[in-house]
MARDO-857521 format. One record per residue (C-alpha): residue in three letters; x, y, z. Coordinates in steps of 0.05 Angstrom, whole numbers, plus 5000, padded with zeros to 4 digits. Layout:
N
alaXYZ ...
This chain:
552
unk291502403906 unk290302653836 unk283802963859 unk287203323916 unk292603573870 unk287503823819 unk283704173876 unk289904503900 unk291704753831 unk284705013821 unk284905393888 unk291605693870 unk289005903802 unk282706223832 unk287006593883 unk291506843828 unk285507083786 unk282307423845 unk288807753865 unk289907993794 unk282908253788 unk283708643853 unk290308923832 unk287409153765 unk281809543800 unk274309533792 unk271909533721 unk266910073704 unk260209813679 unk254110083644 unk248710233697 unk241210173686 unk236710743705 unk235010443772 unk242310303787 unk244011033775 unk238211223821 unk240610753875 unk247811013869 unk245611733877 unk241111573936 unk246811193969 unk251711773959 unk246812263990 unk245611804049 unk253011654062 unk255412374054 unk249612834077 unk254413404093 unk257213394022 unk251713153975 unk244413363967 unk239712973921 unk233213223891 unk229113063830 unk226913583780 unk219813353791 unk220213513866 unk224214153868 unk221714483803 unk214814173800 unk216113913730 unk212213333698 unk215012643686 unk215712333617 unk215011573610 unk216011003659 unk222510723682 unk224010053716 unk225710093790 unk230109603830 unk224009163842 unk222709073768 unk216509513773 unk214810103730 unk214810803759 unk215111523734 unk222011683706 unk225312213747 unk230912693730 unk235712663789 unk240013253808 unk245813163858 unk249513763883 unk256413703916 unk259614213962 unk261314304035 unk254214424058 unk256314604128 unk259315254101 unk255315324037 unk250815894056 unk256316284091 unk259816304023 unk254716443968 unk260316673922 unk263015973910 unk263715853835 unk258715373805 unk259614833752 unk254314403718 unk255513703691 unk250213393645 unk251312653633 unk246712623573 unk240812933538 unk241012423482 unk238811763513 unk243011323468 unk249611673482 unk251311313545 unk258511413566 unk256912083599 unk252111813652 unk257211303675 unk262511863680 unk257612293719 unk256211753770 unk263611573778 unk265412303785 unk260712333845 unk263711713875 unk270811963863 unk269612643896 unk265712403957 unk270111793974 unk276412223972 unk274012804015 unk278512884074 unk283512404043 unk286012773982 unk287913503993 unk286313703923 unk279413403921 unk277813653991 unk279414363968 unk274914283908 unk268914083950 unk270214614003 unk270715173953 unk266114993894 unk258914793881 unk258414223829 unk251514053802 unk251013363768 unk245213123726 unk247012413702 unk240712313659 unk237012953639 unk233312523587 unk231611963636 unk226411613593 unk231111653532 unk236511323574 unk231710783598 unk229410613528 unk236110773493 unk232711283450 unk236011923427 unk230312403441 unk224912493493 unk218712113475 unk212012443490 unk206711903488 unk201012413484 unk203812673419 unk207012033393 unk213012473380 unk220512423398 unk223413113413 unk230813263412 unk232813603478 unk238913903447 unk234714313399 unk230214543455 unk233715143483 unk232115893478 unk237716073430 unk237316123355 unk230515783358 unk223115933345 unk219216123409 unk214315533400 unk220015043388 unk223915133453 unk222814873525 unk218414313498 unk222113773536 unk222713623611 unk230213553600 unk230714253572 unk226314543627 unk230514203681 unk236914513656 unk233315183648 unk231015163721 unk238015023745 unk240615633707 unk235316063740 unk237915893810 unk245515853796 unk250816283764 unk254515733728 unk261515893705 unk262815233668 unk258114733636 unk260314053612 unk255213663572 unk256912963548 unk254912683481 unk257412123435 unk258711983362 unk265312343349 unk271512533390 unk271113273404 unk271413803458 unk267314363427 unk266015083450 unk262115683425 unk259715833374 unk255615273346 unk249015593325 unk246615763254 unk246716523269 unk254216533283 unk256315973235 unk255915943160 unk257915303123 unk261315073186 unk265515703192 unk263916083255 unk265516753284 unk269816753346 unk266116823412 unk268017413456 unk271116933507 unk274916523454 unk281616563489 unk278916273554 unk275215733516 unk281415523478 unk285815523540 unk281015123582 unk279414633525 unk286814503515 unk287914383589 unk282113893591 unk284613543528 unk291713473553 unk289813203622 unk284312743593 unk289112453543 unk287111823504 unk281711333525 unk286810793536 unk288010473468 unk280810573447 unk280511303426 unk285611843408 unk286112513443 unk280412983435 unk279913463377 unk278714173401 unk275114733368 unk268515113360 unk262414673354 unk260314943287 unk266614703253 unk268414083294 unk261313793294 unk255914203258 unk251614813272 unk244914703305 unk239015123327 unk236815123400 unk243214793427 unk244614773502 unk251715023497 unk250515673459 unk244415793503 unk248415693567 unk253616183543 unk249516733510 unk242016693523 unk241917273573 unk245917763532 unk246417553458 unk239917243435 unk233717353479 unk227816903464 unk221616783507 unk219316073495 unk212015903487 unk211615143481 unk205014753479 unk207614083503 unk206413793572 unk201514313593 unk205814893570 unk211215273606 unk211115983634 unk214216463586 unk217216843644 unk221716243658 unk225616443596 unk225517193609 unk232817183633 unk236317673676 unk242817963650 unk247417513690 unk243916833684 unk247216563621 unk254616743618 unk257516053625 unk263315753587 unk259715153557 unk263314543529 unk260513983486 unk264413343499 unk263312823446 unk266312223484 unk268211803423 unk266211533356 unk262110973388 unk256011203425 unk256110573466 unk263110263464 unk264209563491 unk264009553567 unk271309363572 unk273110013537 unk270310403596 unk276510243637 unk277710123710 unk278510523774 unk285810323784 unk289010993765 unk283311433740 unk286912103752 unk293411893719 unk293712073644 unk295211423608 unk295011053674 unk293210333688 unk286110153670 unk285210763626 unk279010813583 unk273111253567 unk270911363640 unk277911533670 unk279712023615 unk273112403624 unk273912393700 unk280512753688 unk277013243641 unk271913413696 unk277413503748 unk281113983701 unk274714393693 unk273014403768 unk280114603786 unk279915193737 unk273215473762 unk276816003803 unk284116173821 unk286515983889 unk293016073929 unk296015483967 unk301615604018 unk305414944023 unk310915064072 unk312515584125 unk318815514165 unk321615974219 unk329016014238 unk330516564288 unk327417174255 unk327616894184 unk320916654158 unk320916244093 unk314916034055 unk313015683989 unk306515763952 unk303015673886 unk297015943849 unk292315413824 unk286015443782 unk289615943736 unk293615973672 unk298016593680 unk300016933745 unk302517643730 unk303217843803 unk303817473868 unk307417613933 unk307717494008 unk305218024055 unk305718094131 unk302318514185 unk303418634259 unk297718744308 unk294419424297 unk297819534230 unk295919474157 unk298918914114 unk305619134086 unk309218924023 unk315018464036 unk317818383966 unk317018563894 unk311718183855 unk313517513829 unk310617263763 unk309816583732 unk304916053708 unk298815793744 unk299415093773 unk294914493758 unk296114023817 unk291913443789 unk296613373730 unk302813513773 unk304314143735 unk306814603789 unk309815303787 unk312215453857 unk314016123887 unk318416213948 unk320616783993 unk324516884056 unk323217504098 unk325517804164 unk320317844219 unk320318124289 unk323017654342 unk317517834393 unk310117894389 unk305617664332 unk306217694256 unk300617564207 unk302317244140 unk298717164075 unk300217014002 unk296317413950 unk295517423875 unk293618003831 unk290918063760 unk290817303752 unk289317093681 unk288117823662 unk290317643592 unk283717283582 unk280117943581 unk283718153518 unk278918233458 unk280817583422 unk273917453394 unk267817863371 unk267218393425 unk268618443499 unk268817793540 unk262117643570 unk263017033614 unk263117003690 unk269316573683 unk273317143653 unk270117763682 unk270317513754 unk277917473745 unk278918133710 unk273518633731 unk273418833805 unk266319113797 unk263318483765 unk257518273810 unk251017873804 unk246917593861 unk240817173877 unk238216893942 unk242216253929 unk248316473890 unk253217033877 unk258517163826 unk263817683837 unk271417743839 unk274017223889 unk275417493958 unk281617063956 unk283616343952 unk284215764000 unk290915714033 unk293815124070 unk300215204109 unk304814714143 unk309615014194 unk315514594212 unk319514774274 unk323914314314 unk321313704277 unk314113854296 unk308713954244 unk302814424255 unk297014444206 unk293715104193 unk286315174177 unk283715434110 unk284416164100 unk283116714050 unk287017294020 unk283917853979 unk286117973908 unk283718673899 unk284519013967 unk289719004021 unk285419094084 unk287719144157 unk288718494193 unk282318594233 unk277818564172 unk272218074185 unk272017864112 unk278417474115 unk281816894149 unk289017034164 unk295016694196 unk298216854263 unk305116614280 unk306516754353 unk313316764384 unk312616514456 unk317316704513 unk320115994516 unk322516064445 unk317915534417 unk313415724358 unk306115564360 unk301215654303 unk294616014312 unk289216244265 unk286016914270 unk278616944249 unk275417634247 unk279218024299 unk285217934344 unk280817754402 unk278417124367 unk284216644367 unk284115894357 unk290315464362 unk290814944308 unk296114414318 unk297013694299 
């Protein structure tokens, strides 16, 4: 009887422990090189329409450095894996999607960043189609993630990249073509990988993770712009400050393990360096042009660092994840509430997931129509402008078949919204519409974040992040990527009539022009009043002859 009682108590205790463990979420763990590789391959296999995986060795024909252990315990060439997330079904129809680059590490012994990078991938992909905010991000952005640019350093827990042929450990974050000698840059595979990515993308934001202090740093951080840790302000200083503060506030503390991030330029918050990735990513194509001539690993074509004018205009942020380069595993946190500041299971990984979400959301302004209701000939709608800080002008516009869009109200003004943090600034308007026929509706925003273009630093702003918002003539293009003022922002509308809910497809509205409704560049809304007095919702794509009813 005693044995039975003890067994019963043991079962109840195990059930309690398992239930508690499940309720507390999955604990984040440090992944070995082969586990990161397996996770990336699994993601690409499970979500082929959203994730593409390549290695730098395959796509850029770069050499490998060192051997890494695979899942069979065997040694193989270390590869630098690159995973790119977007809606690939529509990717090449929309080359103007803003691009963001996430580097998990270039110093192999600073290991929080790679875990954040892998979990960011998992969080985005597993919530596509489930979470409206994340779905919008994937549909309208291109996010490149390199968990371990210094793969061999990560495998061996070594800061630099070890070249066995030279018995030398090179620091990848002194290896970039900015404030550096020509024969001292592009010597590492890590540096060349990031360089090749910049040659094929117009990145607007770069997040590069490090460890050893608790800082979000921005430009400048090189020895040419900094003297005794006092640096001149970068031309895009206002944008850097605003975005850094948004990331810091949403990231919050790492549970009880680390305080909020300190924010400032890299030269004063950390220390100035030569050949740093961040200054290079921001200014190498317009501020300090250097053609590298390295002799390592068979050399590297100098033309690969002969940059075109638009290639390096990226707001680049150094994120030093904490004072410990490898905090105890329990300090990484859990996946219970990763996007809630100060939420359950908070730690180093959740707070940096929030930081990345803040950056991705801010890549480009967008308009979201939340509610559209029709009562007789009164049409009411509510909308917000996300991905922005300040909204000087926004309004609702309508058009009828064969007519131009017409103004329906004076401009409204307010703050940009940040839905991930629940910080919303809503706009609303009721307008009179015709009781018969069709009416086209859109929300537009003008001059969004135009204050960022003010000369708050040393000269005119130079980044794609700022100029694509403020200059209607800003334009750069390659075969794979384009940066220009956004043609509009994704809108999602719910129409409620008689208790029924209809879901509208994504649509676009132009910030700079007010074209006729038949313009093929835009997706617009059609509300049709039927003879039986019921309201159906249709979407107009291209011209009025191309109608598709969207109901649910």
